[in-house]
N, C-alpha and C positions, 0 to 999 in steps of 0.2 A: 788530109780530106777533111773537109771542113764540112760537119753537119748542117744540116736545114730541117728546122721542121718546117714543116705545111702542115696549114691546117684553117680551119674556117666553119662558116656558119652553118650548120643541117639542112637551113631551106635554100640553099643554095644548089642547084641539078646543074648547072653548066658552067663552064670556067670562061670567065673573058678572055680574049683574045692574047691582051700582054702577060697573063698569068700561063698560058699554055706557053707561050715564048719563054717566058722564063724558066719553067719548068722543060722546056726543051736545053737549057743553056745550061743549067743544073745536071741534067743527064750528057751532055758534050763537056762538062768540066770535072764529069764524076764524082760529083760529092756524094755523099752519105744524103739520105733522107731520111727522115724519121716522122711517122705520121699515123693517127688516129685512124682506128675502125669503124667511126660513124657513118651515117650516109650524111647526104647531101657535098659538103668539098672536100671531105677526106674520102669519100668513095670515088669522088671525079677525079682527082689527082693520084690516086691508087690505078683508076683505071687507063688514064694518060702514061705513068707510070709502064703498068703493064703493057700497054701495045708498044714499048718503047725494047719489050724485053729488058727492063733496068733491073738490074742485080742489088745494086748499092742501096735498102731498102729496109728499115725496121718497122713492122706495124706494133703497135701498142694498144693494148686492150685492157678493161678493168674486169670483164667476163672471165669466166672461164675460157672460152674460146672466141677470137674475133670474131665480131660482128660481118666484116668486110676484109678479105685480104687477098685482093683479085689479082695477085700477081704469086702468090705461095710462097711470100717472103717469110723469114725468121718474125717469129711473134714473141714479144715480151711482155708476159702479163705482170702487170700493176697492180695488184689488188690495193680493194677501197676498204677504209676502215668498215668493221661489222658495222651492218643496220644503215647503211648510207645510202642516198635515193637520188634519183637525178644528175644535177650538175654536181653535186658534193662523189656520187659516185665514182666520175671521171675524172673529177681532180687531181687524184695522186698520180695517176698515169699523163697529162697533162702539165702536171708539176716537173715529171722525169725529163717528159720529150724537149721542155725548157732548160734544163739544166744540162744534160747532156750536147746540146745545139750547140751552134757557133753562130746561127742567124735563125731570122725567122721569117716565113711567108704567110701571108693569110688573105685569105679572101672573106672580106665582110660584106653582110649586108644594110651596114650601118646600125644595126639592132640587137643583135646577137652578145649577150652580155659575155657568154664563153671567150666565144672570139677576143673581143674584147680583155676581158683577164688574162687569156695567154698570151697579150700583144706584151700586156702590163708584165707580165711574168717576163720576160725577154727583155722589157725594162729593165726591170729593177737591177737585173745583172748587167747593164753596157751591151745587151747583143741587140744590134743592129736587126728590125724589122720590116719586111719589103709588106703594106697594106694595099691592098687593092678594094678599095673604097668604090662597092656598087651602086650605096644609096646616092652619092655625091658626083661619081661617074671619075674617079681619078686616084691617083697613085701618089702614096706620100711613104714615107720611111720616118720611124721611132727609132731612135738612139736611146731615149732615157724616158724619165718619169716625166719631165717637164713634156716633152713630145709626145707622150700618151693622154697626158693632160688634156691637151691642144687638139688632137686627135677626138678624144668625149666631147670638148665642146660642141662641137658640130652635132652630136649625136641626140643631145639635152639631156634637162636631168632624169629623165625617167630610167634611161639605158645607164645613166654611172650608178643611180641608185642599184638598180639590178644587178648589176658588176661588183661593186662593194658588197652586196650580200652573198657573194659566193666567194670572196676572199677570207682569206684566213689572215688573223689578227696581223700578222707582219707583215703579210702585203698590204693590210692597210695602212700599218705605220711609215710605209713608204709613200705616203703618197702627201705633199705638201699639205699644211696646216688646213 
């Protein structure tokens, strides 16, 4: 069973039709799903999976309890380093999902640096990630760091700077020159 890391921007409250169809295909193929507990794309994906009554889902969370676990699935607490806040609070659980996944599927608003960094984490490990880029109205797949850099060129330098601010030193070292 392949494991799919599904995630995306917190500002997305409706999945695009192609992403809904892809989740249906993931369910039909009985792949495992790793998903976070955030509002936005995570909760939307959870709602769809719960509607299917799909069982092969793990919800990853940094807090004591998940913010969202709409299918009452197994929950995996990945504690954050003490004193972390904001994006750094969720980074450890996101890194763990990327580590466990074989593939990724992200719904990106073209602006979320957190989603961009999750795509990078998969790219560093040469794990394919399908990205539903709502800002550009297209679907793309990244396979490596060069593909990630191409994805970010369309987002602009501010988004890249924000993404780099969320990276670990090792993640930054994986970027070309």
